NUSEFI-840836 format. One record per residue (C-alpha): x, y, z; residue in three letters. Coordinates in nm, 2 decimals. Example, Ala and Ser with C-alpha at 12.3 -4.5 7.8 and 13.67 -1.06 7.14 Angstrom:
BEGIN
{{1.23; -0.45; 0.78}; ALA};
{{1.37; -0.11; 0.71}; SER};
This chain:
BEGIN
{{-1.23; 3.07; -3.39}; MET};
{{-1.31; 3.40; -3.54}; GLU};
{{-1.61; 3.60; -3.36}; CYS};
{{-1.70; 3.83; -3.63}; CYS};
{{-1.79; 3.57; -3.93}; LYS};
{{-2.08; 3.57; -4.09}; ASP};
{{-2.34; 3.34; -3.96}; ILE};
{{-2.54; 3.11; -4.23}; THR};
{{-2.90; 3.06; -4.16}; VAL};
{{-3.11; 2.78; -4.38}; VAL};
{{-3.49; 2.78; -4.38}; LEU};
{{-3.70; 2.56; -4.52}; THR};
{{-4.09; 2.67; -4.60}; CYS};
{{-4.39; 2.67; -4.84}; ASP};
{{-4.68; 2.94; -4.86}; ASP};
{{-4.78; 2.85; -4.52}; ASN};
{{-4.47; 2.92; -4.32}; TYR};
{{-4.33; 3.25; -4.59}; VAL};
{{-4.48; 3.48; -4.27}; ARG};
{{-4.28; 3.34; -4.00}; HIS};
{{-3.95; 3.28; -4.22}; ALA};
{{-3.98; 3.66; -4.29}; SER};
{{-4.04; 3.73; -3.94}; ALA};
{{-3.74; 3.52; -3.84}; THR};
{{-3.52; 3.69; -4.08}; ILE};
{{-3.64; 4.06; -3.98}; ALA};
{{-3.60; 3.96; -3.60}; SER};
{{-3.22; 3.85; -3.62}; MET};
{{-3.12; 4.14; -3.84}; ILE};
{{-3.29; 4.35; -3.61}; ALA};
{{-3.16; 4.26; -3.31}; ASN};
{{-2.85; 4.13; -3.38}; SER};
{{-2.50; 4.31; -3.48}; GLY};
{{-2.40; 4.04; -3.68}; ARG};
{{-2.40; 3.96; -4.06}; LYS};
{{-2.61; 3.70; -4.17}; PHE};
{{-2.66; 3.48; -4.48}; SER};
{{-2.95; 3.36; -4.58}; PHE};
{{-3.07; 3.04; -4.78}; TYR};
{{-3.42; 2.95; -4.79}; ILE};
{{-3.52; 2.61; -4.97}; PHE};
{{-3.82; 2.66; -5.16}; ASP};
{{-4.10; 2.37; -5.09}; CYS};
{{-4.38; 2.55; -5.24}; GLY};
{{-4.34; 2.93; -5.25}; ILE};
{{-4.57; 3.11; -5.46}; SER};
{{-4.43; 3.35; -5.71}; THR};
{{-4.61; 3.63; -5.49}; PRO};
{{-4.47; 3.56; -5.17}; ASN};
{{-4.10; 3.49; -5.31}; LEU};
{{-4.15; 3.88; -5.45}; ASP};
{{-4.25; 3.96; -5.09}; ARG};
{{-3.95; 3.79; -4.96}; ILE};
{{-3.72; 3.96; -5.21}; ARG};
{{-3.85; 4.29; -5.14}; SER};
{{-3.80; 4.31; -4.76}; MET};
{{-3.59; 4.65; -4.71}; ASP};
{{-3.31; 4.45; -4.46}; ILE};
{{-3.24; 4.22; -4.77}; LEU};
{{-3.19; 4.48; -4.99}; GLN};
{{-2.79; 4.51; -5.09}; LYS};
{{-2.64; 4.87; -5.04}; GLY};
């Protein structure tokens, strides 16, 4: 098994869970030297909340 593969993370949320999903993403990235691929299943996320998730600095591609 290769030790440095990206970790795939799948989250499902709606507007009620966006804050928690964002905190989870930020915490995983801040506290690990690993690379992640995040997938979020939208179960009712409003456009403003989607924009907030997309605008997280840690998710910007360099």
